[in-house]
N, C-alpha and C positions, 0 to 999 in steps of 0.2 A: 504494500500500500504506500502511496506517495503522500506528500504533505497536505494535499487537499482531499484526501480520502480517509474515511474512518469506518469502523465496524460497529454495528449495534447488535447485541445479542438479546433476543427476546426469549426468555426462559419458558419452557413448556408450551410452546405455540407451534403447532404443526399444521393447523388449518389454513390451507392456501387462501381461502376467501378472507379470513381474518388478517393474514399477513399482507394480502393485497390492499385491504382497507387501511391498515396501518401505514403502508408505503405511500398510498395516495394522500393520506392525511398529512404526512411529513412533507411531501412535495407541495401540497396546497399551502400549508402553514408557512413554509420557507420561501414560497414565491411572493409573499407580501414584503414590501420594502422595509428595511431597517433604517431608523433615523440615527445618524452619527453626526454629532454637532449640528450643523445646518444642512447636511446632505442626506439624501435618501440613497441607501445602498441596496442594489438588487442582486440577488444571487439565484442561481438555478441549481437544481438538485436532480441527479440521476441515481437510481438505486438498482443494485444487483442483489437479488434475494436468493438465499439457499436455505432450505429447511433440512431437518435431519430425517425427512422421509427418504432422502437419498443418502444412503449410508456411505460415509467416508472413513478412511483409516485414521485421519488426524485432523487437528485444527488447521494445519497447513493446507490440506485438501479442501476443507470447507472455504477457506479464504481464496484459494485458487478458483473454485467453482463460483464464488460470489463475484470475483473479478471478471470471470468470463461472462456472467449474466450482466454485470455493470457495463462492460464494453458493448454488449448487445443493446442495452438500453440507450447508451450514448449514440449508437449508430442510428437508432430510431429517431432520436432528437432529444433536445433538452426537456427536463421535467417529466421524464418517463421512468418506469421501472420494468424490470424483466425478472421472471422467476426462473432459476436455473433448472434445466433438465439435462439428462445424460446425452441427449442428441446434440446439445450445444458443444459439449466436450468432443464428441465424435466428429462433428463438423469442423471444429477448430483443428483437430489433428489432420483431417483431410485437407484443410486449407494450407496448413504448414507443409504437408507433403506436396501439394500442388505447386506451392511457391518454390520449394526446393527443386522439383522437376522442371519448373519453368526456367529457373536460373541455368540449369544444365542445358535445356533446350536452346536457350539464347546463346550460350557459350558454344554449343555444338552445331548451331545453325540448322535447327530442326524445323524451321518454318518454311512454308511455301506460299507462293502468291498465285491466285487464280484471277481471271479477268472476266467480268460480266459485261458483254457488249451492250451498249445503249444505242438503240435503233431509232432513227428519225423517220416517222411515217411520211411526213411532208417531203423530205429529201430522198426518201427511199434508200437509205443507207445507214450503216453503222458510223456514227460520228464521234463516239467516245467509249471509254471503258471505265467501269468501276473496278477498283483494285480491292481484292478480298484476300485477307491473310488467313491461313490455316496452320495449326500446329500439327505436324505429322508425328504423333506420339508413337514410340516404339511398341507399346502394348495395346493402346486403345485406338490406334489409327488417327484419322483426321479429327481434330477438336476445333469446334467453332470458337471464334473470338469472343462470343458472348460468355463463354466459360472461363476465359483466361485474361481478358484485357484489364479487368479491375485488379486482378492480382499482379499483373505486369506493372500497373500504376503504383500499387501498394509497395512493391519491392524496388521501384525506381528504375525499371528498364523500359518504360513506355516511350520515352523520348528517343533513345537509341533504336528501339524497334520501329518507331515511326520513320526515323531517318533511313533505316534499312529498307523499309517498304517503299519509300519515295525513290531512293536510289535504284533499287531493283526494278521497280515499276517503270521508272523513266527510261532506263536502259532497255528493258524488254519492249516497251511501246515504240521506242526509237527504232529498234531492229525491225519490228513489225511494220512500222511506217515505211522504212526503206524497202523492205521486200514487197510491199503491196503498192508502193508509190502513192500512198495516202497519208495525210497528217491526222493524227488522233490526239485527243485529250484524255487525261486520266483524272 
């Protein structure tokens, strides 16, 4: 936990509805401004909840699970709470694995570009191409950018990946333009 995070332990409370009500009351109460000298101070609160309905081996595991739920709440937006479930942990492990494999894919140049022709009905010809990137995963085959672009952004490779697509796309379209005697846009 960091300097702006703290834990609240509610003894003997496993009822999800009650924990949800308590969380919402805290969020509502703390959303009211505080008066400090002449200034109103506004704060926001995001809450990650873990109950002992999900058995953990240690307090450290409970804190980890609460932090996972907190991060999920923060992604939804300020002033929200999320209750931890085991699927959150499984999803986080899958995300970490995806990010690790994505780093390797970038290093090994495991991406391919496909071109979607854009046809003009009025001109009766292809006048442009949409450039589409795919990750050629060694086990799962082609993976859509919908599944990896956010992770690429999260791990900091989105800009180099964009530059690679632009460079590759430009060169490929230039070659196609030469061979067909037509100029194309991408």
